[in-house]
N, CA, C, O and CB atoms as a CASP TS submission, in Angstrom:
PFRMAT TS
TARGET T0000
AUTHOR 0000-0000-0000
METHOD Language model
MODEL 1
PARENT N/A
ATOM      1  N   MET     1     172.109 118.023 163.514  1.00  0.00           N
ATOM      2  CA  MET     1     172.813 116.773 163.287  1.00  0.00           C
ATOM      3  C   MET     1     172.275 116.080 162.027  1.00  0.00           C
ATOM      4  O   MET     1     173.037 115.542 161.224  1.00  0.00           O
ATOM      5  CB  MET     1     172.678 115.849 164.515  1.00  0.00           C
ATOM      6  N   HIS     2     170.963 116.106 161.879  1.00  0.00           N
ATOM      7  CA  HIS     2     170.345 115.475 160.725  1.00  0.00           C
ATOM      8  C   HIS     2     170.786 116.170 159.428  1.00  0.00           C
ATOM      9  O   HIS     2     171.042 115.512 158.420  1.00  0.00           O
ATOM     10  CB  HIS     2     168.812 115.504 160.859  1.00  0.00           C
ATOM     11  N   THR     3     170.870 117.500 159.465  1.00  0.00           N
ATOM     12  CA  THR     3     171.285 118.252 158.283  1.00  0.00           C
ATOM     13  C   THR     3     172.724 117.936 157.904  1.00  0.00           C
ATOM     14  O   THR     3     173.041 117.793 156.723  1.00  0.00           O
ATOM     15  CB  THR     3     171.127 119.750 158.523  1.00  0.00           C
ATOM     16  N   LEU     4     173.589 117.826 158.893  1.00  0.00           N
ATOM     17  CA  LEU     4     174.990 117.487 158.642  1.00  0.00           C
ATOM     18  C   LEU     4     175.117 116.105 158.006  1.00  0.00           C
ATOM     19  O   LEU     4     175.891 115.914 157.068  1.00  0.00           O
ATOM     20  CB  LEU     4     175.794 117.542 159.945  1.00  0.00           C
ATOM     21  N   LEU     5     174.357 115.148 158.522  1.00  0.00           N
ATOM     22  CA  LEU     5     174.399 113.797 157.962  1.00  0.00           C
ATOM     23  C   LEU     5     173.872 113.772 156.528  1.00  0.00           C
ATOM     24  O   LEU     5     174.401 113.058 155.676  1.00  0.00           O
ATOM     25  CB  LEU     5     173.586 112.836 158.834  1.00  0.00           C
ATOM     26  N   MET     6     172.826 114.558 156.272  1.00  0.00           N
ATOM     27  CA  MET     6     172.276 114.606 154.916  1.00  0.00           C
ATOM     28  C   MET     6     173.261 115.233 153.938  1.00  0.00           C
ATOM     29  O   MET     6     173.408 114.758 152.812  1.00  0.00           O
ATOM     30  CB  MET     6     170.962 115.386 154.904  1.00  0.00           C
ATOM     31  N   VAL     7     173.938 116.300 154.364  1.00  0.00           N
ATOM     32  CA  VAL     7     174.935 116.941 153.500  1.00  0.00           C
ATOM     33  C   VAL     7     176.088 115.981 153.215  1.00  0.00           C
ATOM     34  O   VAL     7     176.545 115.881 152.077  1.00  0.00           O
ATOM     35  CB  VAL     7     175.467 118.239 154.152  1.00  0.00           C
ATOM     36  N   LEU     8     176.554 115.282 154.237  1.00  0.00           N
ATOM     37  CA  LEU     8     177.626 114.292 154.040  1.00  0.00           C
ATOM     38  C   LEU     8     177.176 113.161 153.118  1.00  0.00           C
ATOM     39  O   LEU     8     177.951 112.682 152.291  1.00  0.00           O
ATOM     40  CB  LEU     8     178.078 113.713 155.393  1.00  0.00           C
ATOM     41  N   LEU     9     175.934 112.742 153.261  1.00  0.00           N
ATOM     42  CA  LEU     9     175.408 111.679 152.409  1.00  0.00           C
ATOM     43  C   LEU     9     175.351 112.113 150.945  1.00  0.00           C
ATOM     44  O   LEU     9     175.664 111.322 150.055  1.00  0.00           O
ATOM     45  CB  LEU     9     174.019 111.260 152.885  1.00  0.00           C
ATOM     46  N   VAL    10     174.960 113.342 150.692  1.00  0.00           N
ATOM     47  CA  VAL    10     174.911 113.848 149.320  1.00  0.00           C
ATOM     48  C   VAL    10     176.317 113.956 148.736  1.00  0.00           C
ATOM     49  O   VAL    10     176.536 113.608 147.576  1.00  0.00           O
ATOM     50  CB  VAL    10     174.208 115.218 149.274  1.00  0.00           C
ATOM     51  N   ILE    11     177.266 114.433 149.530  1.00  0.00           N
ATOM     52  CA  ILE    11     178.651 114.568 149.056  1.00  0.00           C
ATOM     53  C   ILE    11     179.245 113.198 148.742  1.00  0.00           C
ATOM     54  O   ILE    11     179.882 113.020 147.703  1.00  0.00           O
ATOM     55  CB  ILE    11     179.520 115.297 150.109  1.00  0.00           C
ATOM     56  N   VAL    12     179.039 112.233 149.633  1.00  0.00           N
ATOM     57  CA  VAL    12     179.560 110.887 149.409  1.00  0.00           C
ATOM     58  C   VAL    12     178.878 110.245 148.207  1.00  0.00           C
ATOM     59  O   VAL    12     179.525 109.539 147.433  1.00  0.00           O
ATOM     60  CB  VAL    12     179.365 110.016 150.663  1.00  0.00           C
ATOM     61  N   SER    13     177.593 110.479 148.045  1.00  0.00           N
ATOM     62  CA  SER    13     176.865 109.923 146.896  1.00  0.00           C
ATOM     63  C   SER    13     177.419 110.457 145.577  1.00  0.00           C
ATOM     64  O   SER    13     177.655 109.691 144.643  1.00  0.00           O
ATOM     65  CB  SER    13     175.367 110.247 147.003  1.00  0.00           C
ATOM     66  N   LEU    14     177.622 111.757 145.504  1.00  0.00           N
ATOM     67  CA  LEU    14     178.163 112.347 144.285  1.00  0.00           C
ATOM     68  C   LEU    14     179.585 111.865 144.009  1.00  0.00           C
ATOM     69  O   LEU    14     179.939 111.592 142.862  1.00  0.00           O
ATOM     70  CB  LEU    14     178.139 113.867 144.383  1.00  0.00           C
ATOM     71  N   ALA    15     180.399 111.760 145.058  1.00  0.00           N
ATOM     72  CA  ALA    15     181.765 111.264 144.890  1.00  0.00           C
ATOM     73  C   ALA    15     181.766 109.811 144.414  1.00  0.00           C
ATOM     74  O   ALA    15     182.584 109.427 143.578  1.00  0.00           O
ATOM     75  CB  ALA    15     182.546 111.390 146.208  1.00  0.00           C
ATOM     76  N   LEU    16     180.850 109.011 144.948  1.00  0.00           N
ATOM     77  CA  LEU    16     180.747 107.609 144.542  1.00  0.00           C
ATOM     78  C   LEU    16     180.344 107.497 143.071  1.00  0.00           C
ATOM     79  O   LEU    16     180.878 106.656 142.348  1.00  0.00           O
ATOM     80  CB  LEU    16     179.731 106.866 145.429  1.00  0.00           C
ATOM     81  N   ILE    17     179.428 108.317 142.633  1.00  0.00           N
ATOM     82  CA  ILE    17     179.012 108.309 141.231  1.00  0.00           C
ATOM     83  C   ILE    17     180.182 108.683 140.324  1.00  0.00           C
ATOM     84  O   ILE    17     180.407 108.036 139.301  1.00  0.00           O
ATOM     85  CB  ILE    17     177.834 109.278 141.010  1.00  0.00           C
ATOM     86  N   VAL    18     180.917 109.714 140.691  1.00  0.00           N
ATOM     87  CA  VAL    18     182.051 110.159 139.878  1.00  0.00           C
ATOM     88  C   VAL    18     183.128 109.087 139.802  1.00  0.00           C
ATOM     89  O   VAL    18     183.666 108.828 138.726  1.00  0.00           O
ATOM     90  CB  VAL    18     182.641 111.452 140.446  1.00  0.00           C
ATOM     91  N   VAL    19     183.449 108.460 140.931  1.00  0.00           N
ATOM     92  CA  VAL    19     184.509 107.449 140.947  1.00  0.00           C
ATOM     93  C   VAL    19     184.105 106.223 140.141  1.00  0.00           C
ATOM     94  O   VAL    19     184.939 105.637 139.450  1.00  0.00           O
ATOM     95  CB  VAL    19     184.843 107.044 142.387  1.00  0.00           C
ATOM     96  N   VAL    20     182.851 105.832 140.218  1.00  0.00           N
ATOM     97  CA  VAL    20     182.398 104.673 139.438  1.00  0.00           C
ATOM     98  C   VAL    20     182.446 104.987 137.944  1.00  0.00           C
ATOM     99  O   VAL    20     182.819 104.130 137.143  1.00  0.00           O
ATOM    100  CB  VAL    20     180.963 104.262 139.853  1.00  0.00           C
ATOM    101  N   LEU    21     182.077 106.194 137.568  1.00  0.00           N
ATOM    102  CA  LEU    21     182.116 106.558 136.155  1.00  0.00           C
ATOM    103  C   LEU    21     183.538 106.697 135.628  1.00  0.00           C
ATOM    104  O   LEU    21     183.762 106.532 134.428  1.00  0.00           O
ATOM    105  CB  LEU    21     181.368 107.849 135.936  1.00  0.00           C
ATOM    106  N   LEU    22     184.497 106.993 136.486  1.00  0.00           N
ATOM    107  CA  LEU    22     185.888 107.103 136.061  1.00  0.00           C
ATOM    108  C   LEU    22     186.539 105.750 135.798  1.00  0.00           C
ATOM    109  O   LEU    22     187.546 105.685 135.092  1.00  0.00           O
ATOM    110  CB  LEU    22     186.677 107.844 137.100  1.00  0.00           C
ATOM    111  N   GLN    23     185.994 104.680 136.343  1.00  0.00           N
ATOM    112  CA  GLN    23     186.602 103.364 136.183  1.00  0.00           C
ATOM    113  C   GLN    23     186.413 102.860 134.759  1.00  0.00           C
ATOM    114  O   GLN    23     185.416 103.149 134.097  1.00  0.00           O
ATOM    115  CB  GLN    23     186.005 102.366 137.185  1.00  0.00           C
ATOM    116  N   SER    24     187.403 102.099 134.315  1.00  0.00           N
ATOM    117  CA  SER    24     187.308 101.536 132.965  1.00  0.00           C
ATOM    118  C   SER    24     186.406 100.309 132.985  1.00  0.00           C
ATOM    119  O   SER    24     186.278  99.627 134.001  1.00  0.00           O
ATOM    120  CB  SER    24     188.712 101.169 132.416  1.00  0.00           C
ATOM    121  N   GLY    25     185.787 100.046 131.842  1.00  0.00           N
ATOM    122  CA  GLY    25     184.886  98.911 131.742  1.00  0.00           C
ATOM    123  C   GLY    25     185.637  97.592 131.742  1.00  0.00           C
ATOM    124  O   GLY    25     186.711  97.484 131.150  1.00  0.00           O
ATOM    125  N   LYS    26     185.083  96.600 132.395  1.00  0.00           N
ATOM    126  CA  LYS    26     185.720  95.285 132.451  1.00  0.00           C
ATOM    127  C   LYS    26     185.321  94.411 131.269  1.00  0.00           C
ATOM    128  O   LYS    26     185.908  93.346 131.079  1.00  0.00           O
ATOM    129  CB  LYS    26     185.362  94.586 133.753  1.00  0.00           C
ATOM    130  N   SER    27     184.348  94.825 130.475  1.00  0.00           N
ATOM    131  CA  SER    27     183.905  94.018 129.344  1.00  0.00           C
ATOM    132  C   SER    27     184.910  94.063 128.198  1.00  0.00           C
ATOM    133  O   SER    27     184.818  93.250 127.279  1.00  0.00           O
ATOM    134  CB  SER    27     182.542  94.494 128.861  1.00  0.00           C
ATOM    135  N   ALA    28     185.849  94.974 128.225  1.00  0.00           N
ATOM    136  CA  ALA    28     186.829  95.083 127.146  1.00  0.00           C
ATOM    137  C   ALA    28     187.899  94.002 127.232  1.00  0.00           C
ATOM    138  O   ALA    28     188.693  93.848 126.304  1.00  0.00           O
ATOM    139  CB  ALA    28     187.483  96.451 127.171  1.00  0.00           C
ATOM    140  N   GLY    29     187.932  93.257 128.323  1.00  0.00           N
ATOM    141  CA  GLY    29     188.978  92.260 128.515  1.00  0.00           C
ATOM    142  C   GLY    29     188.923  91.135 127.506  1.00  0.00           C
ATOM    143  O   GLY    29     189.940  90.826 126.884  1.00  0.00           O
ATOM    144  N   LEU    30     187.776  90.513 127.324  1.00  0.00           N
ATOM    145  CA  LEU    30     187.662  89.374 126.415  1.00  0.00           C
ATOM    146  C   LEU    30     187.766  89.815 124.961  1.00  0.00           C
ATOM    147  O   LEU    30     188.413  89.143 124.157  1.00  0.00           O
ATOM    148  CB  LEU    30     186.343  88.641 126.645  1.00  0.00           C
ATOM    149  N   SER    31     187.144  90.922 124.616  1.00  0.00           N
ATOM    150  CA  SER    31     187.226  91.377 123.234  1.00  0.00           C
ATOM    151  C   SER    31     188.641  91.818 122.887  1.00  0.00           C
ATOM    152  O   SER    31     189.065  91.666 121.741  1.00  0.00           O
ATOM    153  CB  SER    31     186.244  92.521 122.991  1.00  0.00           C
ATOM    154  N   GLY    32     189.372  92.353 123.838  1.00  0.00           N
ATOM    155  CA  GLY    32     190.766  92.728 123.595  1.00  0.00           C
ATOM    156  C   GLY    32     191.649  91.518 123.409  1.00  0.00           C
ATOM    157  O   GLY    32     192.600  91.563 122.629  1.00  0.00           O
ATOM    158  N   ALA    33     191.355  90.435 124.106  1.00  0.00           N
ATOM    159  CA  ALA    33     192.149  89.216 123.966  1.00  0.00           C
ATOM    160  C   ALA    33     191.871  88.540 122.635  1.00  0.00           C
ATOM    161  O   ALA    33     192.788  87.987 122.029  1.00  0.00           O
ATOM    162  CB  ALA    33     191.861  88.251 125.115  1.00  0.00           C
ATOM    163  N   ILE    34     190.636  88.569 122.167  1.00  0.00           N
ATOM    164  CA  ILE    34     190.277  87.916 120.911  1.00  0.00           C
ATOM    165  C   ILE    34     190.783  88.729 119.719  1.00  0.00           C
ATOM    166  O   ILE    34     191.307  88.164 118.759  1.00  0.00           O
ATOM    167  CB  ILE    34     188.749  87.726 120.821  1.00  0.00           C
ATOM    168  N   SER    35     190.630  90.042 119.778  1.00  0.00           N
ATOM    169  CA  SER    35     190.983  90.873 118.625  1.00  0.00           C
ATOM    170  C   SER    35     192.456  91.261 118.619  1.00  0.00           C
ATOM    171  O   SER    35     192.848  92.142 117.853  1.00  0.00           O
ATOM    172  CB  SER    35     190.130  92.124 118.607  1.00  0.00           C
ATOM    173  N   GLY    36     193.262  90.647 119.426  1.00  0.00           N
ATOM    174  CA  GLY    36     194.693  90.923 119.409  1.00  0.00           C
ATOM    175  C   GLY    36     195.055  92.161 120.188  1.00  0.00           C
ATOM    176  O   GLY    36     195.496  93.155 119.611  1.00  0.00           O
ATOM    177  N   GLY    37     194.877  92.116 121.468  1.00  0.00           N
ATOM    178  CA  GLY    37     195.174  93.262 122.303  1.00  0.00           C
ATOM    179  C   GLY    37     196.605  93.271 122.789  1.00  0.00           C
ATOM    180  O   GLY    37     196.860  93.685 123.920  1.00  0.00           O
ATOM    181  N   ALA    38     197.562  92.824 121.964  1.00  0.00           N
ATOM    182  CA  ALA    38     198.960  92.778 122.384  1.00  0.00           C
ATOM    183  C   ALA    38     199.526  94.175 122.591  1.00  0.00           C
ATOM    184  O   ALA    38     200.400  94.375 123.434  1.00  0.00           O
ATOM    185  CB  ALA    38     199.794  92.027 121.358  1.00  0.00           C
ATOM    186  N   GLU    39     199.029  95.146 121.819  1.00  0.00           N
ATOM    187  CA  GLU    39     199.538  96.503 121.996  1.00  0.00           C
ATOM    188  C   GLU    39     199.075  97.113 123.307  1.00  0.00           C
ATOM    189  O   GLU    39     199.660  98.092 123.770  1.00  0.00           O
ATOM    190  CB  GLU    39     199.103  97.380 120.842  1.00  0.00           C
ATOM    191  N   GLN    40     198.039  96.557 123.911  1.00  0.00           N
ATOM    192  CA  GLN    40     197.556  97.061 125.189  1.00  0.00           C
ATOM    193  C   GLN    40     198.240  96.379 126.368  1.00  0.00           C
ATOM    194  O   GLN    40     197.987  96.722 127.522  1.00  0.00           O
ATOM    195  CB  GLN    40     196.056  96.875 125.287  1.00  0.00           C
ATOM    196  N   LEU    41     199.102  95.420 126.078  1.00  0.00           N
ATOM    197  CA  LEU    41     199.724  94.649 127.153  1.00  0.00           C
ATOM    198  C   LEU    41     200.583  95.524 128.048  1.00  0.00           C
ATOM    199  O   LEU    41     200.518  95.414 129.272  1.00  0.00           O
ATOM    200  CB  LEU    41     200.564  93.523 126.576  1.00  0.00           C
ATOM    201  N   PHE    42     201.381  96.386 127.454  1.00  0.00           N
ATOM    202  CA  PHE    42     202.265  97.223 128.261  1.00  0.00           C
ATOM    203  C   PHE    42     201.536  98.433 128.822  1.00  0.00           C
ATOM    204  O   PHE    42     201.860  98.886 129.920  1.00  0.00           O
ATOM    205  CB  PHE    42     203.456  97.676 127.437  1.00  0.00           C
ATOM    206  N   GLY    43     200.575  98.958 128.109  1.00  0.00           N
ATOM    207  CA  GLY    43     199.798 100.085 128.600  1.00  0.00           C
ATOM    208  C   GLY    43     198.875  99.714 129.736  1.00  0.00           C
ATOM    209  O   GLY    43     198.488 100.570 130.531  1.00  0.00           O
ATOM    210  N   LYS    44     198.515  98.432 129.823  1.00  0.00           N
ATOM    211  CA  LYS    44     197.605  97.979 130.859  1.00  0.00           C
ATOM    212  C   LYS    44     198.259  98.024 132.239  1.00  0.00           C
ATOM    213  O   LYS    44     197.574  98.242 133.238  1.00  0.00           O
ATOM    214  CB  LYS    44     197.124  96.570 130.553  1.00  0.00           C
ATOM    215  N   GLN    45     199.561  97.822 132.306  1.00  0.00           N
ATOM    216  CA  GLN    45     200.258  97.852 133.587  1.00  0.00           C
ATOM    217  C   GLN    45     200.243  99.263 134.182  1.00  0.00           C
ATOM    218  O   GLN    45     200.119  99.425 135.396  1.00  0.00           O
ATOM    219  CB  GLN    45     201.705  97.360 133.420  1.00  0.00           C
ATOM    220  N   LYS    46     200.368 100.275 133.331  1.00  0.00           N
ATOM    221  CA  LYS    46     200.346 101.652 133.820  1.00  0.00           C
ATOM    222  C   LYS    46     198.957 102.015 134.342  1.00  0.00           C
ATOM    223  O   LYS    46     198.833 102.631 135.401  1.00  0.00           O
ATOM    224  CB  LYS    46     200.769 102.628 132.705  1.00  0.00           C
ATOM    225  N   ALA    47     197.924 101.639 133.611  1.00  0.00           N
ATOM    226  CA  ALA    47     196.560 101.987 133.991  1.00  0.00           C
ATOM    227  C   ALA    47     196.070 101.135 135.157  1.00  0.00           C
ATOM    228  O   ALA    47     195.092 101.488 135.818  1.00  0.00           O
ATOM    229  CB  ALA    47     195.625 101.826 132.800  1.00  0.00           C
ATOM    230  N   ARG    48     196.743 100.020 135.411  1.00  0.00           N
ATOM    231  CA  ARG    48     196.293  99.132 136.477  1.00  0.00           C
ATOM    232  C   ARG    48     196.400  99.812 137.847  1.00  0.00           C
ATOM    233  O   ARG    48     195.562  99.586 138.720  1.00  0.00           O
ATOM    234  CB  ARG    48     197.110  97.833 136.465  1.00  0.00           C
ATOM    235  N   GLY    49     197.416 100.633 138.031  1.00  0.00           N
ATOM    236  CA  GLY    49     197.571 101.345 139.289  1.00  0.00           C
ATOM    237  C   GLY    49     196.435 102.312 139.535  1.00  0.00           C
ATOM    238  O   GLY    49     195.939 102.432 140.655  1.00  0.00           O
ATOM    239  N   ILE    50     196.023 103.009 138.477  1.00  0.00           N
ATOM    240  CA  ILE    50     194.916 103.955 138.598  1.00  0.00           C
ATOM    241  C   ILE    50     193.621 103.203 138.869  1.00  0.00           C
ATOM    242  O   ILE    50     192.817 103.620 139.703  1.00  0.00           O
ATOM    243  CB  ILE    50     194.785 104.816 137.321  1.00  0.00           C
ATOM    244  N   ASP    51     193.422 102.095 138.165  1.00  0.00           N
ATOM    245  CA  ASP    51     192.214 101.298 138.398  1.00  0.00           C
ATOM    246  C   ASP    51     192.175 100.736 139.801  1.00  0.00           C
ATOM    247  O   ASP    51     191.107 100.650 140.408  1.00  0.00           O
ATOM    248  CB  ASP    51     192.125 100.167 137.395  1.00  0.00           C
ATOM    249  N   LEU    52     193.334 100.351 140.326  1.00  0.00           N
ATOM    250  CA  LEU    52     193.390  99.823 141.684  1.00  0.00           C
ATOM    251  C   LEU    52     193.029 100.896 142.706  1.00  0.00           C
ATOM    252  O   LEU    52     192.302 100.629 143.663  1.00  0.00           O
ATOM    253  CB  LEU    52     194.779  99.262 141.978  1.00  0.00           C
ATOM    254  N   VAL    53     193.534 102.096 142.502  1.00  0.00           N
ATOM    255  CA  VAL    53     193.218 103.201 143.418  1.00  0.00           C
ATOM    256  C   VAL    53     191.728 103.535 143.346  1.00  0.00           C
ATOM    257  O   VAL    53     191.085 103.740 144.375  1.00  0.00           O
ATOM    258  CB  VAL    53     194.069 104.457 143.080  1.00  0.00           C
ATOM    259  N   LEU    54     191.183 103.590 142.130  1.00  0.00           N
ATOM    260  CA  LEU    54     189.760 103.883 141.985  1.00  0.00           C
ATOM    261  C   LEU    54     188.897 102.792 142.607  1.00  0.00           C
ATOM    262  O   LEU    54     187.839 103.074 143.169  1.00  0.00           O
ATOM    263  CB  LEU    54     189.404 104.052 140.514  1.00  0.00           C
ATOM    264  N   HIS    55     189.351 101.546 142.504  1.00  0.00           N
ATOM    265  CA  HIS    55     188.618 100.435 143.106  1.00  0.00           C
ATOM    266  C   HIS    55     188.581 100.562 144.629  1.00  0.00           C
ATOM    267  O   HIS    55     187.541 100.354 145.253  1.00  0.00           O
ATOM    268  CB  HIS    55     189.252  99.097 142.702  1.00  0.00           C
ATOM    269  N   ARG    56     189.709 100.901 145.210  1.00  0.00           N
ATOM    270  CA  ARG    56     189.763 101.059 146.677  1.00  0.00           C
ATOM    271  C   ARG    56     188.954 102.261 147.142  1.00  0.00           C
ATOM    272  O   ARG    56     188.287 102.194 148.174  1.00  0.00           O
ATOM    273  CB  ARG    56     191.214 101.206 147.148  1.00  0.00           C
ATOM    274  N   ILE    57     189.003 103.351 146.399  1.00  0.00           N
ATOM    275  CA  ILE    57     188.203 104.527 146.748  1.00  0.00           C
ATOM    276  C   ILE    57     186.720 104.196 146.660  1.00  0.00           C
ATOM    277  O   ILE    57     185.931 104.663 147.481  1.00  0.00           O
ATOM    278  CB  ILE    57     188.544 105.717 145.824  1.00  0.00           C
ATOM    279  N   THR    58     186.333 103.394 145.670  1.00  0.00           N
ATOM    280  CA  THR    58     184.937 102.984 145.523  1.00  0.00           C
ATOM    281  C   THR    58     184.477 102.180 146.728  1.00  0.00           C
ATOM    282  O   THR    58     183.365 102.376 147.216  1.00  0.00           O
ATOM    283  CB  THR    58     184.750 102.166 144.244  1.00  0.00           C
ATOM    284  N   ILE    59     185.319 101.280 147.209  1.00  0.00           N
ATOM    285  CA  ILE    59     184.956 100.473 148.380  1.00  0.00           C
ATOM    286  C   ILE    59     184.771 101.362 149.604  1.00  0.00           C
ATOM    287  O   ILE    59     183.801 101.207 150.345  1.00  0.00           O
ATOM    288  CB  ILE    59     186.031  99.402 148.659  1.00  0.00           C
ATOM    289  N   VAL    60     185.691 102.283 149.815  1.00  0.00           N
ATOM    290  CA  VAL    60     185.601 103.170 150.984  1.00  0.00           C
ATOM    291  C   VAL    60     184.346 104.041 150.902  1.00  0.00           C
ATOM    292  O   VAL    60     183.627 104.200 151.888  1.00  0.00           O
ATOM    293  CB  VAL    60     186.864 104.063 151.090  1.00  0.00           C
ATOM    294  N   LEU    61     184.091 104.600 149.724  1.00  0.00           N
ATOM    295  CA  LEU    61     182.907 105.453 149.574  1.00  0.00           C
ATOM    296  C   LEU    61     181.614 104.663 149.715  1.00  0.00           C
ATOM    297  O   LEU    61     180.634 105.179 150.250  1.00  0.00           O
ATOM    298  CB  LEU    61     182.933 106.155 148.225  1.00  0.00           C
ATOM    299  N   ALA    62     181.596 103.422 149.244  1.00  0.00           N
ATOM    300  CA  ALA    62     180.390 102.595 149.384  1.00  0.00           C
ATOM    301  C   ALA    62     180.114 102.286 150.852  1.00  0.00           C
ATOM    302  O   ALA    62     178.966 102.337 151.294  1.00  0.00           O
ATOM    303  CB  ALA    62     180.538 101.284 148.587  1.00  0.00           C
ATOM    304  N   VAL    63     181.158 101.968 151.601  1.00  0.00           N
ATOM    305  CA  VAL    63     180.982 101.705 153.040  1.00  0.00           C
ATOM    306  C   VAL    63     180.492 102.964 153.751  1.00  0.00           C
ATOM    307  O   VAL    63     179.590 102.895 154.586  1.00  0.00           O
ATOM    308  CB  VAL    63     182.312 101.212 153.678  1.00  0.00           C
ATOM    309  N   LEU    64     181.083 104.113 153.423  1.00  0.00           N
ATOM    310  CA  LEU    64     180.638 105.375 154.016  1.00  0.00           C
ATOM    311  C   LEU    64     179.184 105.675 153.648  1.00  0.00           C
ATOM    312  O   LEU    64     178.419 106.165 154.479  1.00  0.00           O
ATOM    313  CB  LEU    64     181.545 106.526 153.561  1.00  0.00           C
ATOM    314  N   PHE    65     178.807 105.382 152.404  1.00  0.00           N
ATOM    315  CA  PHE    65     177.441 105.620 151.970  1.00  0.00           C
ATOM    316  C   PHE    65     176.450 104.811 152.805  1.00  0.00           C
ATOM    317  O   PHE    65     175.442 105.349 153.263  1.00  0.00           O
ATOM    318  CB  PHE    65     177.291 105.278 150.491  1.00  0.00           C
ATOM    319  N   PHE    66     176.731 103.519 153.006  1.00  0.00           N
ATOM    320  CA  PHE    66     175.804 102.683 153.776  1.00  0.00           C
ATOM    321  C   PHE    66     175.759 103.102 155.240  1.00  0.00           C
ATOM    322  O   PHE    66     174.692 103.103 155.854  1.00  0.00           O
ATOM    323  CB  PHE    66     176.203 101.210 153.669  1.00  0.00           C
ATOM    324  N   ILE    67     176.903 103.454 155.796  1.00  0.00           N
ATOM    325  CA  ILE    67     176.920 103.908 157.204  1.00  0.00           C
ATOM    326  C   ILE    67     176.122 105.199 157.353  1.00  0.00           C
ATOM    327  O   ILE    67     175.329 105.333 158.285  1.00  0.00           O
ATOM    328  CB  ILE    67     178.379 104.124 157.699  1.00  0.00           C
ATOM    329  N   LEU    68     176.326 106.146 156.444  1.00  0.00           N
ATOM    330  CA  LEU    68     175.588 107.410 156.521  1.00  0.00           C
ATOM    331  C   LEU    68     174.101 107.220 156.260  1.00  0.00           C
ATOM    332  O   LEU    68     173.274 107.879 156.891  1.00  0.00           O
ATOM    333  CB  LEU    68     176.156 108.410 155.529  1.00  0.00           C
ATOM    334  N   ALA    69     173.749 106.329 155.341  1.00  0.00           N
ATOM    335  CA  ALA    69     172.334 106.073 155.065  1.00  0.00           C
ATOM    336  C   ALA    69     171.651 105.465 156.289  1.00  0.00           C
ATOM    337  O   ALA    69     170.521 105.827 156.617  1.00  0.00           O
ATOM    338  CB  ALA    69     172.180 105.136 153.847  1.00  0.00           C
ATOM    339  N   LEU    70     172.326 104.556 156.954  1.00  0.00           N
ATOM    340  CA  LEU    70     171.759 103.979 158.182  1.00  0.00           C
ATOM    341  C   LEU    70     171.692 105.016 159.305  1.00  0.00           C
ATOM    342  O   LEU    70     170.743 105.022 160.089  1.00  0.00           O
ATOM    343  CB  LEU    70     172.595 102.767 158.637  1.00  0.00           C
ATOM    344  N   ALA    71     172.693 105.890 159.382  1.00  0.00           N
ATOM    345  CA  ALA    71     172.701 106.920 160.419  1.00  0.00           C
ATOM    346  C   ALA    71     171.577 107.930 160.196  1.00  0.00           C
ATOM    347  O   ALA    71     170.975 108.409 161.157  1.00  0.00           O
ATOM    348  CB  ALA    71     174.057 107.636 160.449  1.00  0.00           C
ATOM    349  N   VAL    72     171.293 108.254 158.944  1.00  0.00           N
ATOM    350  CA  VAL    72     170.216 109.197 158.653  1.00  0.00           C
ATOM    351  C   VAL    72     168.862 108.626 159.044  1.00  0.00           C
ATOM    352  O   VAL    72     167.993 109.354 159.525  1.00  0.00           O
ATOM    353  CB  VAL    72     170.218 109.567 157.174  1.00  0.00           C
ATOM    354  N   THR    73     168.677 107.322 158.840  1.00  0.00           N
ATOM    355  CA  THR    73     167.386 106.725 159.189  1.00  0.00           C
ATOM    356  C   THR    73     167.219 106.598 160.700  1.00  0.00           C
ATOM    357  O   THR    73     166.088 106.574 161.185  1.00  0.00           O
ATOM    358  CB  THR    73     167.244 105.352 158.533  1.00  0.00           C
ATOM    359  N   LYS    74     168.292 106.518 161.442  1.00  0.00           N
ATOM    360  CA  LYS    74     168.214 106.386 162.912  1.00  0.00           C
ATOM    361  C   LYS    74     167.968 107.712 163.602  1.00  0.00           C
ATOM    362  O   LYS    74     167.437 107.757 164.711  1.00  0.00           O
ATOM    363  CB  LYS    74     169.491 105.772 163.454  1.00  0.00           C
ATOM    364  N   VAL    75     168.362 108.804 162.935  1.00  0.00           N
ATOM    365  CA  VAL    75     168.243 110.116 163.590  1.00  0.00           C
ATOM    366  C   VAL    75     166.871 110.675 163.461  1.00  0.00           C
ATOM    367  O   VAL    75     166.602 111.770 163.955  1.00  0.00           O
ATOM    368  CB  VAL    75     169.231 111.091 163.022  1.00  0.00           C
TER
END
């Protein structure tokens, strides 16, 4: 049981790292507004769906990570 939990924890950890690295940086928002990011206005709507999905996947993986980490310490 302990081995199964550890394997799941490693898989969830790696998936969480990948999903976080796939997300776009939020610091580009202010610099894009100042430097005239009008050309990104229409492209941002398309990418917003992908960012929303990645955000939700990140939340689910983070919750799974904490649950598995607590389960590993209890076993």
